[in-house]
C-alpha positions as CSV (number, residue, x, y, z in Angstrom):
1,M,0.7,0.6,14.7
2,I,-1.9,2.3,16.8
3,P,-0.4,5.2,18.9
4,S,-1.3,5.1,22.6
5,R,-3.5,7.9,23.8
6,E,-0.5,9.4,25.5
7,E,1.5,9.5,22.2
8,A,-1.5,11.0,20.4
9,L,-2.0,13.6,23.1
10,A,1.7,14.5,22.9
11,L,1.3,15.2,19.1
12,V,-1.8,17.2,19.7
13,H,0.0,19.3,22.3
14,E,3.1,19.7,20.2
15,Y,1.2,20.9,17.1
16,T,-1.8,22.6,18.6
17,E,-1.7,25.7,20.9
18,S,-5.4,26.6,20.6
19,P,-7.4,25.4,23.6
20,S,-10.6,25.4,21.6
21,L,-9.1,23.2,18.8
22,R,-7.7,20.8,21.4
23,R,-11.1,20.6,23.0
24,H,-12.6,19.9,19.6
25,M,-10.3,16.9,19.2
26,Y,-11.2,15.7,22.7
27,S,-14.9,15.9,21.7
28,V,-14.4,14.0,18.5
29,E,-12.3,11.4,20.4
30,A,-15.1,10.9,23.0
31,A,-17.7,10.5,20.3
32,M,-15.5,8.0,18.3
33,R,-14.8,6.0,21.5
34,A,-18.6,5.8,22.2
35,Y,-19.4,4.7,18.7
36,A,-16.7,2.1,18.8
37,R,-18.3,0.6,21.9
38,K,-21.7,0.7,20.2
39,Y,-20.5,-1.0,17.0
40,G,-18.2,-3.5,18.8
41,E,-15.1,-1.9,17.3
42,D,-11.6,-1.2,18.7
43,E,-12.2,1.7,21.1
44,D,-8.5,2.7,21.3
45,R,-8.1,2.7,17.5
46,W,-11.2,4.8,16.9
47,G,-10.5,7.1,19.8
48,V,-6.9,7.9,18.6
49,T,-8.2,8.5,15.1
50,G,-10.7,11.1,16.5
51,L,-8.0,12.6,18.7
52,L,-5.5,13.0,15.8
53,H,-7.8,14.0,13.0
54,D,-7.0,17.7,13.2
55,F,-3.7,17.8,15.0
56,D,-2.0,19.5,12.1
57,Y,-4.8,21.9,11.3
58,E,-3.4,24.9,13.3
59,R,0.1,24.7,12.0
60,F,-0.7,23.7,8.4
61,P,-4.2,25.1,7.6
62,N,-5.5,24.3,4.2
63,E,-7.6,27.4,3.5
64,T,-7.6,26.8,-0.3
65,Q,-8.6,23.2,0.3
66,T,-5.9,22.0,-2.0
67,P,-5.6,18.2,-2.3
68,G,-2.2,17.0,-1.2
69,A,-1.2,20.1,0.6
70,D,-1.3,21.1,4.3
71,H,-4.1,19.7,6.5
72,P,-4.8,16.8,6.7
73,F,-2.0,15.6,4.3
74,H,0.8,17.0,6.3
75,G,-0.4,15.3,9.5
76,V,-1.0,12.1,7.7
77,G,2.6,12.2,6.4
78,I,3.9,12.7,10.0
79,L,1.8,9.7,11.2
80,R,2.8,7.5,8.2
81,E,6.5,8.2,9.1
82,R,5.8,6.9,12.6
83,G,4.2,3.7,11.2
84,V,0.6,4.4,12.1
85,D,-1.9,2.0,10.5
86,E,-3.2,2.9,7.1
87,D,-6.9,2.6,8.1
88,I,-6.4,5.4,10.7
89,L,-4.6,7.5,8.0
90,E,-7.4,6.8,5.5
91,S,-10.1,7.8,8.0
92,I,-8.2,11.1,8.8
93,L,-7.9,11.9,5.0
94,A,-11.5,11.0,4.4
95,H,-12.8,13.5,7.0
96,C,-12.1,16.3,4.5
97,D,-14.2,16.5,1.4
98,Y,-11.3,18.0,-0.7
99,S,-8.9,15.1,0.1
100,G,-10.2,12.9,-2.7
101,V,-10.4,10.0,-0.3
102,A,-13.9,8.7,0.2
103,A,-15.2,7.7,3.6
104,T,-15.9,4.0,2.9
105,S,-15.1,2.2,6.2
106,L,-17.3,2.4,9.2
107,M,-14.6,4.2,11.1
108,S,-14.2,6.9,8.4
109,K,-17.9,7.3,8.1
110,T,-18.2,7.7,11.8
111,L,-15.4,10.3,11.9
112,R,-17.2,12.4,9.3
113,A,-20.5,12.1,11.1
114,V,-19.2,13.3,14.5
115,D,-16.7,15.9,13.4
116,E,-19.0,18.8,12.4
117,L,-21.7,17.8,14.9
118,T,-19.4,17.9,17.9
119,G,-18.4,21.5,16.9
120,F,-22.0,22.4,16.5
121,I,-22.9,20.9,19.9
122,V,-20.1,23.0,21.5
123,A,-21.6,26.1,19.9
124,V,-25.0,25.3,21.4
125,A,-23.5,24.5,24.8
126,L,-21.7,27.9,24.9
127,V,-25.1,29.7,24.8
128,R,-26.6,27.6,27.5
129,P,-26.1,28.5,31.2
130,T,-25.6,24.8,32.1
131,R,-23.5,24.1,29.0
132,L,-23.7,20.4,28.2
133,E,-25.5,19.5,31.4
134,G,-29.1,18.6,30.7
135,M,-28.7,19.4,27.0
136,K,-31.5,17.8,24.9
137,V,-31.8,16.9,21.2
138,K,-34.4,19.6,20.7
139,S,-32.0,22.3,21.7
140,V,-29.5,21.2,19.0
141,S,-32.3,20.6,16.4
142,K,-33.7,24.1,17.0
143,K,-30.3,25.7,16.5
144,M,-29.7,23.6,13.3
145,K,-32.9,25.3,11.8
146,D,-31.5,28.7,12.7
147,R,-29.2,29.4,9.7
148,A,-27.7,32.5,11.4
149,F,-26.5,30.4,14.4
150,A,-23.0,28.9,13.8
151,A,-23.5,29.9,10.1
152,A,-20.2,28.4,9.0
153,V,-21.3,24.9,10.0
154,S,-22.8,23.0,7.0
155,R,-26.2,21.5,8.0
156,E,-26.2,19.6,4.7
157,E,-22.8,18.0,5.6
158,M,-23.9,17.1,9.1
159,T,-27.1,15.5,7.7
160,A,-25.4,13.7,4.7
161,S,-22.7,12.3,6.9
162,C,-25.3,11.0,9.4
163,E,-27.2,9.4,6.6
164,A,-24.1,7.8,5.2
165,L,-23.4,6.3,8.7
166,G,-26.9,4.9,8.7
167,E,-28.0,6.6,11.8
168,A,-31.2,8.7,12.4
169,M,-30.3,12.3,13.1
170,P,-32.2,12.7,16.4
171,E,-30.6,9.5,17.8
172,H,-27.2,10.5,16.5
173,I,-27.4,13.9,18.1
174,A,-28.4,12.3,21.4
175,F,-25.6,9.8,21.2
176,V,-22.9,12.4,20.6
177,I,-24.3,14.7,23.3
178,G,-24.1,11.7,25.7
179,A,-20.5,11.0,24.7
180,M,-19.5,14.6,25.1
181,Q,-21.2,14.9,28.5
182,G,-18.9,12.1,29.7
183,V,-15.9,14.4,29.1
184,A,-17.7,17.7,29.8
185,A,-15.2,18.9,32.5
186,E,-12.2,18.3,30.1
187,L,-14.1,20.3,27.5
188,G,-14.8,23.1,29.9
189,L,-18.5,22.6,29.3
190,D,-19.7,21.0,32.5
191,G,-21.5,24.2,33.6
192,A,-19.1,24.7,36.6
193,G,-18.5,28.4,36.9
194,A,-20.7,29.2,33.9
């Protein structure tokens, strides 16, 4: 079973209070939908996977990164009880290094490749007066080289997951920026009132 976007949004809203975490999930959803279109895959399946990948993170954080405990395992358990398809659950598990589940499917590799990058792009947008509007790859690439900027984001993980997907980093960055620009107003990054 693939949850509808409305069902997935209801879960996100039930389990996540943080507007920034909700916006992160919307960003990942937009990137996943765009890649599904590019690869000729099921846009709804991929979009819902992106939307739900962190829905349990706020309520069940896994600060010790213990396999089998809390995020993402708790959320996957909830989704499994609802009959959600195993490939969606596997992709959600595979987006965390510590889960013990390897990203082997195209969908799971894509989720890993867009997850950290969308967060990094948001960080770059927040220091730009026009936010996502007019953002170029060079703006993101320059910030990636600055280790003090968004220091918690692993450049190595972003690079490795992009390589595992088989995409070139500049094109990947441009593609994800484009996907996020399509939902910039929903993300609060359209530059209006900035």
